[in-house]
C-alpha positions as CSV (number, residue, x, y, z in Angstrom):
1,X,78.2,40.3,-249.6
2,X,76.0,42.6,-251.8
3,X,72.5,43.2,-250.6
4,X,69.8,41.8,-252.7
5,X,71.9,39.1,-254.3
6,X,70.8,35.5,-253.9
7,X,73.4,32.8,-253.3
8,X,72.9,29.1,-254.3
9,X,74.7,25.9,-253.4
10,X,74.1,23.5,-256.3
11,X,73.7,19.7,-256.3
12,X,77.3,19.3,-257.5
13,X,78.6,20.2,-254.0
14,X,79.1,17.8,-251.2
15,X,78.0,19.6,-248.1
16,X,79.4,19.8,-244.6
17,X,76.5,21.3,-242.6
18,X,78.7,22.0,-239.7
19,X,81.3,24.0,-241.7
20,X,78.6,25.8,-243.6
21,X,76.9,26.9,-240.4
22,X,80.2,28.1,-239.0
23,X,80.7,30.3,-242.1
24,X,77.1,31.6,-241.8
25,X,77.6,32.5,-238.2
26,X,80.9,34.3,-239.0
27,X,79.2,36.4,-241.6
28,X,76.3,37.2,-239.3
29,X,78.7,38.4,-236.6
30,X,80.0,40.8,-239.2
31,X,76.5,42.1,-239.9
32,X,75.9,40.2,-243.1
33,X,72.4,38.7,-243.6
34,X,72.8,35.2,-245.1
35,X,69.9,32.9,-244.3
36,X,67.2,34.8,-246.1
37,X,69.3,34.9,-249.3
38,X,71.0,31.4,-249.3
39,X,69.4,28.5,-251.2
40,X,70.8,24.9,-250.8
41,X,70.0,22.2,-253.2
42,X,68.2,19.2,-251.6
43,X,70.2,16.9,-253.8
44,X,73.6,17.9,-252.2
45,X,75.3,14.8,-250.7
46,X,76.3,15.3,-247.1
47,X,79.8,15.1,-245.7
48,X,79.6,13.3,-242.3
49,X,82.2,12.4,-239.6
50,X,82.9,8.9,-241.0
51,X,83.9,10.5,-244.4
52,X,86.6,12.5,-242.6
53,X,87.7,9.5,-240.6
54,X,88.1,7.5,-243.9
55,X,89.9,10.3,-245.6
56,X,92.4,10.7,-242.7
57,X,92.9,6.9,-242.3
58,X,93.6,6.4,-246.0
59,X,96.2,9.0,-246.1
60,X,97.9,7.6,-243.0
61,X,97.8,4.1,-244.5
62,X,99.3,5.4,-247.8
63,X,102.1,7.0,-245.9
64,X,102.7,4.0,-243.6
65,X,102.8,1.7,-246.7
66,X,105.3,3.8,-248.5
67,X,102.9,5.2,-251.1
68,X,102.9,8.9,-251.9
69,X,100.1,10.7,-250.2
70,X,97.4,12.4,-252.4
71,X,97.5,15.5,-250.2
72,X,93.8,15.6,-249.4
73,X,92.4,18.2,-246.9
74,X,91.3,15.3,-244.6
75,X,87.8,16.8,-244.5
76,X,86.0,13.8,-246.1
77,X,85.3,15.3,-249.5
78,X,86.6,12.3,-251.5
79,X,84.7,9.6,-249.5
80,X,81.5,11.7,-249.7
81,X,81.7,11.7,-253.5
82,X,82.4,8.0,-253.5
83,X,79.1,7.4,-251.7
84,X,77.3,9.7,-254.2
85,X,78.6,7.7,-257.2
86,X,77.9,4.4,-255.5
87,X,74.2,5.7,-255.0
88,X,74.3,5.2,-251.3
89,X,74.9,8.8,-250.1
90,X,72.8,10.6,-247.5
91,X,71.6,13.8,-249.1
92,X,70.2,17.1,-247.8
93,X,66.7,15.9,-248.6
94,X,67.1,12.9,-246.3
95,X,67.3,15.4,-243.3
96,X,63.6,15.9,-243.8
97,X,62.9,12.3,-242.9
98,X,64.6,11.4,-239.6
99,X,63.6,7.7,-239.5
100,X,64.8,7.2,-243.1
101,X,68.0,9.1,-242.4
102,X,68.8,7.0,-239.3
103,X,68.2,3.7,-241.2
104,X,70.5,4.8,-244.1
105,X,73.1,6.1,-241.7
106,X,73.2,2.7,-239.8
107,X,73.7,0.9,-243.0
108,X,76.5,3.3,-244.2
109,X,78.3,3.0,-240.8
110,X,78.3,-0.8,-241.0
111,X,80.1,-0.6,-244.3
112,X,82.5,2.2,-243.6
113,X,83.4,1.0,-240.1
114,X,84.3,-2.4,-241.7
115,X,86.6,-0.6,-244.1
116,X,88.1,1.5,-241.3
117,X,88.9,-1.3,-238.9
118,X,89.5,-4.3,-241.1
119,X,91.2,-2.8,-244.2
120,X,92.8,0.4,-242.9
121,X,93.5,-0.7,-239.3
122,X,92.0,2.6,-237.9
123,X,92.6,1.6,-234.3
124,X,96.3,2.4,-234.7
125,X,95.7,6.0,-236.0
126,X,95.3,9.2,-234.1
127,X,92.3,11.2,-235.4
128,X,92.0,15.0,-235.0
129,X,90.3,16.4,-231.9
130,X,87.3,17.4,-233.9
131,X,86.5,13.7,-234.4
132,X,86.8,12.7,-230.7
133,X,83.0,12.9,-230.1
134,X,82.4,10.4,-233.0
135,X,85.2,7.9,-233.0
136,X,85.9,5.2,-230.4
137,X,88.4,2.4,-230.9
138,X,88.7,3.2,-234.6
139,X,85.0,3.0,-235.2
140,X,82.6,5.9,-235.9
141,X,79.6,5.7,-233.5
142,X,76.0,5.9,-234.7
143,X,74.3,8.0,-232.1
144,X,76.7,11.0,-232.0
145,X,76.6,11.3,-235.8
146,X,72.8,11.1,-235.9
147,X,72.3,13.6,-233.0
148,X,74.6,16.2,-234.8
149,X,72.9,15.7,-238.1
150,X,69.4,16.2,-236.6
151,X,70.6,19.4,-234.8
152,X,72.0,20.7,-238.1
153,X,68.8,19.8,-239.9
154,X,66.8,22.4,-237.8
155,X,69.0,25.2,-239.2
156,X,69.7,23.9,-242.7
157,X,66.2,22.9,-243.9
158,X,64.7,26.4,-243.9
159,X,67.3,27.3,-246.6
160,X,66.7,24.2,-248.8
161,X,65.2,24.8,-252.2
162,X,64.8,23.5,-255.7
163,X,67.9,25.3,-256.9
164,X,67.6,24.1,-260.5
165,X,64.1,25.5,-260.8
166,X,65.0,28.8,-259.1
167,X,68.1,29.4,-261.4
168,X,66.1,28.7,-264.5
169,X,63.3,31.0,-263.4
170,X,65.8,33.7,-262.6
171,X,67.3,33.3,-266.1
172,X,63.9,33.6,-267.8
173,X,63.2,36.7,-265.7
174,X,66.3,38.3,-267.1
175,X,68.6,38.1,-264.1
176,X,72.3,37.8,-264.4
177,X,73.8,34.5,-263.2
178,X,77.4,34.0,-262.1
179,X,78.7,30.5,-261.5
180,X,81.9,30.1,-259.5
181,X,84.1,27.0,-259.5
182,X,86.0,25.7,-256.4
183,X,89.3,24.2,-257.5
184,X,91.8,24.6,-260.3
185,X,91.4,22.7,-263.6
186,X,94.3,20.4,-262.9
187,X,92.5,19.1,-259.9
188,X,89.6,17.9,-262.1
189,X,89.1,14.1,-261.6
190,X,89.0,13.5,-265.4
191,X,91.3,16.3,-266.8
192,X,93.7,16.8,-264.0
193,X,96.9,15.2,-262.8
194,X,95.2,12.0,-261.8
195,X,95.3,10.5,-259.2
196,X,96.5,13.7,-257.5
197,X,93.2,15.4,-258.0
198,X,89.9,16.2,-256.2
199,X,87.0,13.8,-256.5
200,X,84.7,15.8,-258.8
201,X,84.7,17.7,-262.0
202,X,85.7,21.3,-261.5
203,X,86.0,22.4,-265.2
204,X,83.6,25.0,-266.5
205,X,81.2,22.6,-268.2
206,X,80.3,21.1,-264.8
207,X,78.7,24.4,-263.8
208,X,75.7,23.2,-265.7
209,X,75.5,19.6,-264.3
210,X,76.4,20.8,-260.8
211,X,73.5,23.4,-260.6
212,X,70.8,22.0,-262.8
213,X,70.9,24.4,-265.8
214,X,71.5,23.7,-269.4
215,X,75.0,24.3,-270.9
216,X,73.5,26.9,-273.2
217,X,73.3,29.2,-270.2
218,X,77.1,29.4,-269.9
219,X,77.5,32.4,-272.1
220,X,80.9,33.6,-271.1
221,X,83.7,31.6,-269.4
222,X,86.4,33.6,-267.6
223,X,89.5,31.7,-266.6
224,X,91.5,33.1,-263.6
225,X,95.1,32.4,-263.1
226,X,98.1,33.8,-261.2
227,X,101.2,35.2,-262.8
228,X,103.0,32.2,-261.4
229,X,102.0,28.6,-260.4
230,X,101.0,27.2,-257.0
231,X,99.9,23.8,-255.8
232,X,98.7,22.5,-252.4
233,X,99.3,18.9,-251.5
234,X,101.0,16.1,-253.5
235,X,101.4,15.5,-257.2
236,X,103.5,16.6,-260.1
237,X,104.6,20.3,-260.6
238,X,106.8,20.8,-263.8
239,X,107.9,24.3,-263.0
240,X,108.2,24.0,-259.2
241,X,110.9,26.1,-257.4
242,X,112.6,25.8,-254.0
243,X,109.8,27.7,-252.4
244,X,110.9,26.8,-248.9
245,X,114.5,28.1,-249.3
246,X,114.9,31.7,-248.2
247,X,116.2,34.1,-250.9
248,X,115.0,32.1,-253.9
249,X,112.3,33.1,-256.4
250,X,110.1,30.4,-255.0
251,X,110.5,31.8,-251.5
252,X,109.7,35.3,-252.8
253,X,106.4,34.0,-254.4
254,X,105.5,32.1,-251.3
255,X,106.1,34.9,-248.8
256,X,105.1,38.0,-250.8
257,X,102.1,36.2,-252.3
258,X,101.1,34.9,-248.8
259,X,100.6,31.5,-250.4
260,X,98.7,29.3,-247.9
261,X,95.8,27.1,-248.5
262,X,92.5,28.7,-247.5
263,X,91.0,25.5,-246.1
264,X,93.9,23.9,-244.2
265,X,96.4,26.7,-243.9
266,X,99.1,24.5,-245.6
267,X,101.8,26.3,-247.5
268,X,101.4,26.2,-251.3
269,X,104.2,25.0,-253.5
270,X,105.3,27.7,-255.9
271,X,106.8,27.8,-259.4
272,X,107.2,29.7,-262.6
273,X,104.2,30.4,-264.8
274,X,103.4,27.4,-267.0
275,X,101.9,28.3,-270.4
276,X,101.8,24.6,-271.5
277,X,99.6,23.8,-268.5
278,X,97.5,26.9,-269.2
279,X,96.9,25.7,-272.8
280,X,95.4,22.4,-271.5
281,X,93.3,24.3,-269.0
282,X,92.0,26.8,-271.7
283,X,91.2,23.9,-274.0
284,X,89.1,21.8,-271.6
285,X,87.2,24.9,-270.2
286,X,86.6,26.6,-273.5
287,X,87.7,30.0,-272.1
288,X,86.2,33.2,-273.4
289,X,88.8,35.3,-271.6
290,X,91.6,35.1,-269.0
291,X,92.3,37.2,-265.9
292,X,95.9,37.1,-264.7
293,X,96.3,38.1,-261.0
294,X,99.1,38.7,-258.6
295,X,101.4,40.4,-261.1
296,X,102.7,42.6,-258.3
297,X,104.0,39.6,-256.4
298,X,106.7,39.3,-259.1
299,X,108.1,42.7,-258.3
300,X,111.5,42.5,-256.7
301,X,112.7,39.3,-258.5
302,X,115.9,39.6,-260.5
303,X,114.4,37.9,-263.6
304,X,111.2,36.4,-264.8
305,X,110.7,33.0,-266.5
306,X,107.8,31.5,-268.4
307,X,107.5,27.8,-269.3
308,X,106.4,27.4,-272.9
309,X,106.9,23.6,-273.5
310,X,108.1,20.3,-272.0
311,X,110.5,17.6,-273.0
312,X,109.0,14.1,-272.7
313,X,110.9,11.0,-273.9
314,X,113.1,13.2,-276.2
315,X,110.1,15.0,-277.8
316,X,109.1,18.6,-277.2
317,X,105.4,19.1,-276.4
318,X,103.6,22.4,-275.9
319,X,100.6,21.1,-273.9
320,X,100.4,19.3,-270.6
321,X,99.9,15.5,-271.0
322,X,96.9,13.8,-269.4
323,X,97.3,12.4,-265.9
324,X,100.3,12.4,-263.6
325,X,102.1,9.3,-264.8
326,X,103.4,10.7,-268.1
327,X,104.4,14.2,-267.0
328,X,107.6,15.6,-268.4
329,X,111.1,15.5,-266.8
330,X,112.1,18.9,-268.1
331,X,110.5,22.3,-268.9
332,X,111.5,24.8,-271.6
333,X,111.4,28.5,-270.7
334,X,111.4,31.8,-272.5
335,X,114.6,33.8,-272.3
336,X,114.6,35.5,-268.8
337,X,113.8,39.2,-268.7
338,X,114.2,41.7,-265.9
339,X,111.2,42.3,-263.6
340,X,109.6,45.6,-262.8
341,X,106.0,44.9,-263.7
342,X,104.0,47.2,-261.4
343,X,106.6,48.9,-259.2
344,X,109.5,50.0,-261.4
345,X,111.3,51.5,-258.4
346,X,111.8,48.0,-256.9
347,X,114.2,46.6,-259.5
348,X,115.7,47.5,-262.9
349,X,113.1,47.7,-265.6
350,X,112.8,46.3,-269.1
351,X,109.9,48.6,-270.2
352,X,108.2,46.0,-272.4
353,X,108.7,43.0,-270.1
354,X,105.1,42.8,-269.0
355,X,103.7,43.4,-272.4
356,X,106.0,40.9,-273.9
357,X,104.8,38.2,-271.5
358,X,101.2,39.2,-272.0
359,X,101.7,38.7,-275.8
360,X,103.1,35.2,-275.1
361,X,100.2,34.4,-272.8
362,X,97.8,35.7,-275.4
363,X,99.3,33.7,-278.2
364,X,99.3,30.5,-276.3
365,X,95.8,31.1,-275.0
366,X,94.3,32.6,-278.2
367,X,91.8,34.8,-276.4
368,X,91.6,38.1,-274.6
369,X,93.8,38.5,-271.5
370,X,92.7,40.8,-268.6
371,X,95.3,41.9,-266.0
372,X,94.5,42.2,-262.3
373,X,97.2,43.4,-259.9
């Protein structure tokens, strides 16, 4: 939003041209100039309509077969990363060559339509209205996908650049670089609650691989967390509360904190702050500092709890186990204290309640904590 600041989309992103152009147009309507300042890596894999169809059909098939849903957004992100890892993805650079793009697209559609119809039984599923122009009898049609991609190319290609080179040149020129991650650490495909994760690495180290700079350029790593826990979609949640029951602490966090997913609008599940989970996150990211947000959301609660450890198979552990299949059955909490963190007139106050919990956060994290209301 600041004038004079360049924005980059690195190679680690799978790109939906349609969604990106929607966001650009929204900003332009608000008077923000985007196109002259945005650079898109030509190595970004593309999210195309058949990726969304696969995503939706798989979740529907899981539910129909009695398997717990992953809780994906249904936007095709996972299938797009699958194509990338299988070395068959259509990338931004392919938009420069329409004939090559069409040939690769036809080949991809043959594969994915086979999976959709033969393995997933896509003809029985109802797809969102947004896919109506592309899907017929459970199959994704070639020509509508190609036509849309070529229309997007005309607007996207002027913003395409060698992002790795530009970032390294900016660094050598003395510019400040800020890298921003997309999802929380526990959604990382390697270090998260697998298989209830996203399809890429979203820990701090991947900022280097996902943009084309060396890891030595990551001089300071700031972790950002809420003063309570939230999660969208399926998967384990050791400190989860009854967030959909009115009058409960979870309901308070959900409503006062306006906890809805930014992409899909789904309600976020809410629970007490989990320091054992934070310990795992701090470890795999190598945090330099920690920013704790939404402290004011806790005002009005009768008491505040903080999870410090778990019980797993009769053993107390102070760090989140790897993966989702070995998560604990019980959580251990600090002694509850009264809440009045930022608005002491809302409820009775224990004067040192906030500082006490910050000391606990600090001890468990072993680095500097910053507070953000």
